C-alpha positions as YAML, in Angstrom:
chain: A
units: angstrom
residues:
- id: 1
  name: UNK
  ca: [117.67, -15.04, 72.08]
- id: 2
  name: UNK
  ca: [115.32, -16.78, 74.49]
- id: 3
  name: UNK
  ca: [115.66, -17.38, 78.20]
- id: 4
  name: UNK
  ca: [116.98, -20.78, 79.30]
- id: 5
  name: UNK
  ca: [113.61, -21.74, 80.77]
- id: 6
  name: UNK
  ca: [111.79, -21.00, 77.49]
- id: 7
  name: UNK
  ca: [114.47, -22.78, 75.47]
- id: 8
  name: UNK
  ca: [113.95, -25.93, 77.55]
- id: 9
  name: UNK
  ca: [110.16, -25.70, 77.07]
- id: 10
  name: UNK
  ca: [110.67, -25.46, 73.31]
- id: 11
  name: UNK
  ca: [113.23, -28.28, 73.24]
- id: 12
  name: UNK
  ca: [110.96, -30.63, 75.19]
- id: 13
  name: UNK
  ca: [107.87, -29.78, 73.12]
- id: 14
  name: UNK
  ca: [105.97, -28.10, 75.98]
- id: 15
  name: UNK
  ca: [106.03, -24.71, 74.24]
- id: 16
  name: UNK
  ca: [104.71, -24.65, 70.66]
- id: 17
  name: UNK
  ca: [103.66, -20.99, 70.43]
- id: 18
  name: UNK
  ca: [106.15, -18.11, 70.65]
- id: 19
  name: UNK
  ca: [104.69, -14.77, 71.70]
- id: 20
  name: UNK
  ca: [106.22, -11.44, 70.71]
- id: 21
  name: UNK
  ca: [105.14, -7.86, 71.33]
- id: 22
  name: UNK
  ca: [104.30, -5.98, 68.16]
- id: 23
  name: UNK
  ca: [102.90, -6.71, 64.76]
- id: 24
  name: UNK
  ca: [103.74, -9.90, 62.88]
- id: 25
  name: UNK
  ca: [107.07, -10.08, 61.07]
- id: 26
  name: UNK
  ca: [107.37, -11.71, 57.67]
- id: 27
  name: UNK
  ca: [109.03, -15.08, 57.31]
- id: 28
  name: UNK
  ca: [108.17, -18.71, 57.79]
- id: 29
  name: UNK
  ca: [111.07, -19.93, 59.93]
- id: 30
  name: UNK
  ca: [111.74, -19.58, 63.64]
- id: 31
  name: UNK
  ca: [115.18, -19.72, 65.23]
- id: 32
  name: UNK
  ca: [115.55, -20.02, 68.99]
- id: 33
  name: UNK
  ca: [118.97, -19.40, 70.51]
- id: 34
  name: UNK
  ca: [120.10, -19.71, 74.10]
- id: 35
  name: UNK
  ca: [123.83, -19.29, 74.55]
- id: 36
  name: UNK
  ca: [125.45, -21.54, 71.94]
- id: 37
  name: UNK
  ca: [122.37, -23.77, 71.58]
- id: 38
  name: UNK
  ca: [120.10, -23.30, 68.58]
- id: 39
  name: UNK
  ca: [116.73, -24.82, 67.65]
- id: 40
  name: UNK
  ca: [115.07, -24.25, 64.29]
- id: 41
  name: UNK
  ca: [111.45, -24.57, 63.33]
- id: 42
  name: UNK
  ca: [108.83, -23.69, 60.79]
- id: 43
  name: UNK
  ca: [106.10, -21.17, 61.57]
- id: 44
  name: UNK
  ca: [102.83, -22.89, 60.75]
- id: 45
  name: UNK
  ca: [100.37, -20.19, 61.83]
- id: 46
  name: UNK
  ca: [100.46, -16.58, 62.98]
- id: 47
  name: UNK
  ca: [97.88, -14.88, 65.22]
- id: 48
  name: UNK
  ca: [97.90, -11.15, 65.92]
- id: 49
  name: UNK
  ca: [95.87, -9.15, 68.43]
- id: 50
  name: UNK
  ca: [95.61, -7.97, 72.01]
- id: 51
  name: UNK
  ca: [97.17, -10.15, 74.69]
- id: 52
  name: UNK
  ca: [93.84, -11.06, 76.37]
- id: 53
  name: UNK
  ca: [92.36, -12.08, 73.01]
- id: 54
  name: UNK
  ca: [95.36, -14.24, 72.12]
- id: 55
  name: UNK
  ca: [95.54, -15.93, 75.51]
- id: 56
  name: UNK
  ca: [91.81, -16.72, 75.46]
- id: 57
  name: UNK
  ca: [91.71, -17.96, 71.85]
- id: 58
  name: UNK
  ca: [94.91, -20.03, 72.06]
- id: 59
  name: UNK
  ca: [95.98, -22.55, 74.68]
- id: 60
  name: UNK
  ca: [97.98, -20.33, 77.05]
- id: 61
  name: UNK
  ca: [99.90, -23.41, 78.28]
- id: 62
  name: UNK
  ca: [101.46, -23.71, 74.81]
- id: 63
  name: UNK
  ca: [102.84, -20.19, 75.34]
- id: 64
  name: UNK
  ca: [103.76, -20.37, 79.06]
- id: 65
  name: UNK
  ca: [103.74, -24.08, 80.03]
- id: 66
  name: UNK
  ca: [104.17, -23.47, 83.78]
- id: 67
  name: UNK
  ca: [101.14, -21.15, 84.01]
- id: 68
  name: UNK
  ca: [98.12, -22.68, 85.73]
- id: 69
  name: UNK
  ca: [95.72, -19.91, 84.74]
- id: 70
  name: UNK
  ca: [95.26, -17.05, 82.31]
- id: 71
  name: UNK
  ca: [96.23, -14.67, 85.12]
- id: 72
  name: UNK
  ca: [99.53, -16.49, 85.72]
- id: 73
  name: UNK
  ca: [100.31, -16.42, 82.00]
- id: 74
  name: UNK
  ca: [99.49, -12.70, 81.86]
- id: 75
  name: UNK
  ca: [101.69, -11.96, 84.88]
- id: 76
  name: UNK
  ca: [104.62, -13.89, 83.38]
- id: 77
  name: UNK
  ca: [104.29, -12.03, 80.07]
- id: 78
  name: UNK
  ca: [104.00, -8.67, 81.82]
- id: 79
  name: UNK
  ca: [107.33, -9.38, 83.59]
- id: 80
  name: UNK
  ca: [108.94, -10.03, 80.19]
- id: 81
  name: UNK
  ca: [107.56, -7.01, 78.33]
- id: 82
  name: UNK
  ca: [106.69, -4.58, 81.12]
- id: 83
  name: UNK
  ca: [103.16, -4.21, 79.75]
- id: 84
  name: UNK
  ca: [100.22, -6.19, 78.46]
- id: 85
  name: UNK
  ca: [98.91, -3.32, 76.34]
- id: 86
  name: UNK
  ca: [99.20, -3.07, 72.57]
- id: 87
  name: UNK
  ca: [99.48, -5.62, 69.82]
- id: 88
  name: UNK
  ca: [101.07, -9.03, 70.33]
- id: 89
  name: UNK
  ca: [101.80, -11.75, 67.79]
- id: 90
  name: UNK
  ca: [101.67, -15.48, 68.50]
- id: 91
  name: UNK
  ca: [103.70, -17.72, 66.21]
- id: 92
  name: UNK
  ca: [102.69, -21.39, 66.23]
- id: 93
  name: UNK
  ca: [105.74, -23.40, 65.20]
- id: 94
  name: UNK
  ca: [106.93, -26.94, 64.63]
- id: 95
  name: UNK
  ca: [110.56, -27.78, 65.32]
- id: 96
  name: UNK
  ca: [112.67, -29.19, 62.51]
- id: 97
  name: UNK
  ca: [113.83, -32.70, 63.25]
...
């Protein structure tokens, strides 16, 4: 399940990287659900590491499209997960058409 805001970003192509706390999970498909709406995609690349490393090495706007800086992206993610410590995984995906 993703928040409505994130679902819209994914649907409109603004968000192409999904970030999750924890180590990478196996699989090559992504499913995004918001209420009764579902989007499916293929995971094309996985990046794992600390949040600062991921946000600096990837385009943070592909993770949090409304963020205007690394700090804004970090703040948004901290509100979601309650922390920015530990391992995060970034899944670059392409929606199925």
